[in-house]
C-alpha distance (Angstrom), angle and dihedral (degrees) to the residues before:
residue distance angle dihedral
M1 . . .
I2 3.79 . .
P3 3.81 112.4 .
L4 3.78 116.5 -120.6
P5 3.80 117.0 -118.2
R6 3.77 114.9 -99.0
A7 3.77 116.7 -103.4
R8 3.76 113.7 -106.2
T9 3.75 122.8 -127.8
P10 3.80 107.3 -94.9
I11 3.77 113.7 -103.7
A12 3.79 117.8 -133.5
C13 3.76 107.7 -106.9
E14 3.77 135.7 -168.8
A15 3.82 94.1 -106.4
A16 3.80 90.8 121.4
D17 3.81 88.8 58.9
K18 3.79 93.5 50.8
P19 3.79 115.8 93.7
D20 3.79 123.6 -121.9
I21 3.81 100.8 -106.6
K22 3.79 117.0 -148.6
V23 3.79 126.1 -156.7
V24 3.80 114.2 -134.7
R25 3.80 118.6 -162.8
V26 3.80 117.6 -169.9
Q27 3.78 123.3 -172.1
T28 3.80 108.7 -129.2
A29 3.81 98.4 175.1
Q30 3.80 130.2 23.8
P31 3.79 120.8 -126.0
L32 3.79 112.0 -99.9
G33 3.79 124.6 179.8
N34 3.81 108.1 -47.7
D35 3.82 92.3 -11.1
P36 3.83 108.8 99.9
G37 3.80 91.9 -155.9
A38 3.79 123.5 -127.9
I39 3.78 141.8 -93.6
T40 3.76 135.7 -170.0
V41 3.79 122.3 -141.5
S42 3.80 123.6 -144.7
Y43 3.79 134.3 172.4
C44 3.79 128.7 -141.9
S45 3.78 145.0 158.8
V46 3.78 133.7 -158.6
Q47 3.79 118.8 -128.6
D48 3.80 122.0 172.7
D49 3.84 91.4 -15.7
V50 3.82 91.5 -52.4
V51 3.82 122.0 118.0
V52 3.81 108.9 -136.7
M53 3.79 115.8 -162.8
R54 3.81 113.4 -140.9
D55 3.78 138.4 -170.5
E56 3.81 123.7 -117.9
D57 3.82 89.5 -86.8
G58 3.82 92.2 55.1
R59 3.82 96.3 -107.2
P60 3.84 116.1 138.8
T61 3.81 113.1 -105.0
G62 3.79 93.3 -154.8
K63 3.82 95.2 -106.4
R64 3.81 113.3 121.5
Q65 3.79 134.9 167.4
K66 3.82 127.7 -171.3
L67 3.80 113.2 -129.4
V68 3.78 111.4 -133.8
V69 3.81 120.3 -170.8
G70 3.80 110.0 -121.8
E71 3.81 96.9 28.9
G72 3.81 91.8 90.4
W73 3.76 128.6 39.4
P74 3.80 120.3 -33.4
G75 3.79 110.6 -79.9
D76 3.80 95.0 20.1
S77 3.76 117.2 146.4
P78 3.80 130.9 -178.6
A79 3.81 89.7 -112.8
R80 3.80 92.6 53.7
L81 3.79 93.5 44.7
S82 3.76 91.6 52.7
């Protein structure tokens, strides 16, 4: 039997610095008959109450929007929206 390699000590990584990226799916066409409809997929994160749009690799696209309580539905908060 061949011995398995020993596990290495985990190296501290920058995971804490990486944002929690959300996937946003928006329906752009309703299903009708044999047509399944259509969606578009976007990616974003929220940092310091700012929505940052990202590409599929997680890189910022440059589009940002400040979340302001009261500009959405009653009771909305940046944490809930993210």
